[in-house]
N, C-alpha and C positions, 0 to 999 in steps of 0.2 A: 120927792126922793132926789137925792143928789147923785151925781155921776159916780162918786166914790162908792156909795152904797150899791149901786148897780154893778160896778166892777168887782166888788168883794163878793156879792151874791153869785156872779158868774164864775169867779174863781172857785168858790165852794162847790158849785154845781159841777164844774169840769173835774175837780179833784174826786168828788164822789162818783161820778161816771167812770172815771179811770180806775178807781179802786174796785168798783163793782165788775167792770170788764175783766180785771185780773182775777177776781174770785171765780167768775164764770169759766175763764180759761183754765185755771188750776183744777176746778171741779171736773171739767170735761176730760182733762188729761188723766186725772185719777180714775175716772170711770172707765176710760179706755184701757188703762193699765190693769184694772181689776178684771175686766173682761178677758184680756189676754192671759192673765195669770190663771183664771178659771179654765180657759180653753187648754192651756198647757197642762194643768193638773188632770183634766179629763183625758187628754192624749197620753199622758204618762201612765195613767191607770189602764188605758186600753192596751198599750204595748206591754205593760207588766203582765196583764191577764193573758195575753197571747203567748208570752214567753213561758209563763208558769204552766199553762195548759198544754204546751207543746206545739202550738201552731207556728211559733217562731223557734228555731233551734236555740237551746239554752247555752249560748256561747257568746263571747264578746264580739260585737258587731258595731260598725260605725257607718254613718252616711245613709241610714235608712230614711225613706221619705214616706209621706202619707199620700194615698191615692186621691183623696178628696181635696187636699190642699198642699201642693208641692212646696209652698213657702215654709212649711213646718218640716223639720228633720228630727230624727231620733238616733240615739246611741244606746247600746246595751253593753254593760260591763259585768262580767261574771267572775267572781274570785272566791277563794276559800272563805267560809264563814267563821265566826268566832267560836263555834261549837263543832265538835267532831261530826262528820257526815252532813254538814250543812254548807250551803252556798250563800254568798252575798250577791244579790242581783240588784244592779243599779241602772235605772233608766233615766236618761236626760233628753229632754226635748227643747228645741229652740226654734225661733221663727226668724227668718231672714228679714232684715230691716233695711231702711234706706242707707245709702252710702254715708259713711261717717259715723253711724250709730253702731254700737256694739250690741249684739244680741245677748239677752240675759237668759241663760238656760234654767229650766225648772227640773229638779232632780228628785227622784223617788227611789228609796232604798228599802229592800225587803230581804229578810233571811228566810231561805226555804230549805227543805230537806233535799239532799242530792237525789234526783230521780234515778240515776244510774244505779246507785247502791240500793235503792228501794226496789227497783225491778229485778236486780240480781238476787236479792234475798227472797223475793216472791217466787222466782224460778227455782232456786235451790231448795225451797221448802216443798216443792211438788205442786206449786200453783194454787194451793189452798190458802185462804187468808187466815 
């Protein structure tokens, strides 16, 4: 074998190693992103369920944090819904990131019946369903 063949083989080996390293790095970043997105969706569902059930007041709130991980924060926005006697409930969660990175919020929107109108109609009808 000549020296030229050895140098060409070494160059091919280094290029292949570098490309495989980039593929591994991209794959691990995508896996972390998917984990964070799944966690954000779970936390959004949790806050939405608490708001709809009445554990959290159904009013616009910002700056809420989670007890188990204070790096995650949530916001609740309540507005008039597209249909009469309905509300649009929007929950956004985001995770604090390192300096220089912008957090990407995950948002969940649901339309629900206005609980105040529902409870008033139940009381005015004598409390019977």
